[in-house]
N, C-alpha and C positions, 0 to 999 in steps of 0.2 A: 565700372561706371564711366559713362562718357563724360567728356569735358568740352568746354568751348574756350577758344583763345579769342580774346577781344583785342583789337588794335584800334585805339582811338587816336585820330590825327588832329592836331591843332591847325585848323584851316578855316577859311571862310568861302562862301560861294563865289566871291569876287576874285579870289586868288587862283586864276586859271592855270598858271604855270605849275603851282603846287598840286592842284587837283589833277592835272594831267600826269604828273609824276606818280601820284598815288594810284591812278588807274593803271599805269604801266607796271608799277610794283605789284598790284593785285593780279595782273595777268601773269607775271612771273611766279608769284606764289601759287597760283592755280596750276601752272605747268609743273612746278617742282613737287607739289603735293600729289598731283595725279601720277607722276612717274614713280614716286616713292610709296604710294598707297598708305601714307601715314594718317592722312586726314582727307576730308572732302570739302571742296569749295565749289558750290554751284556756279556755273558760268554767269547766270543771271545776277548773282551777288557781285561778281566782278564788274559787270557792266554798270551796276547801280552804286558802286562804292563812292562815298563822299567823305564823311568824317569818321566813319566806323566800319571796320571789316570784322565779321564774325566767322570764325573758322571752327566748325565742329570736328573734334578729334575722336576717333573711333574708340580708343581705350585710354585709360589713365596712364599706362606705361609708355604711350607714344607722345605724350605732351612735351617732354624735354627735347626729344629729337625734332619734333615739329617746331618748337621755339627756336632751336638752333638754326634751322633752315630759314626761319623768318628773320632772325637777327642778322644772318649773313646777307639776306636780300635787302633788308633795311639799310645796311651799311653800303652795299653796292649801289643803291639808289639815292644815297645821301639823305635819308629820311629819319635817321636815328634821333635827331633833335626835335622832331615834330610828332613822334609816335610814342604812345604809351601802351604797353602790353599788360594784360591781366588775364587770369584764368578763372573760369567759373564752372560749377557743376551744372547738371541738367536743369536744375531749378533756378539758376541764375545767382546762386550764392558764391561769393569769392572763395577760392581755395588757394593754398600755398603751392 
């Protein structure tokens, strides 16, 4: 069963510096996931990222590896303090 990783950012539309950092982070997530083929992130979602990024993961067993990549990139972009990760199933119900 497929999963979705949700990344919620604590930001406002007026915080242009943080919003730019989030956009750059989303670009790096797109590149990392494309090269590893763990999950898919449509380029249009990267361009529209604001306070939430939704990453569809192709299978349940790839979630941990995908989160590991995301955590590493959050740290590299100094966004760990403003990001909250959660995982849901296809219907939007939270999973562990």
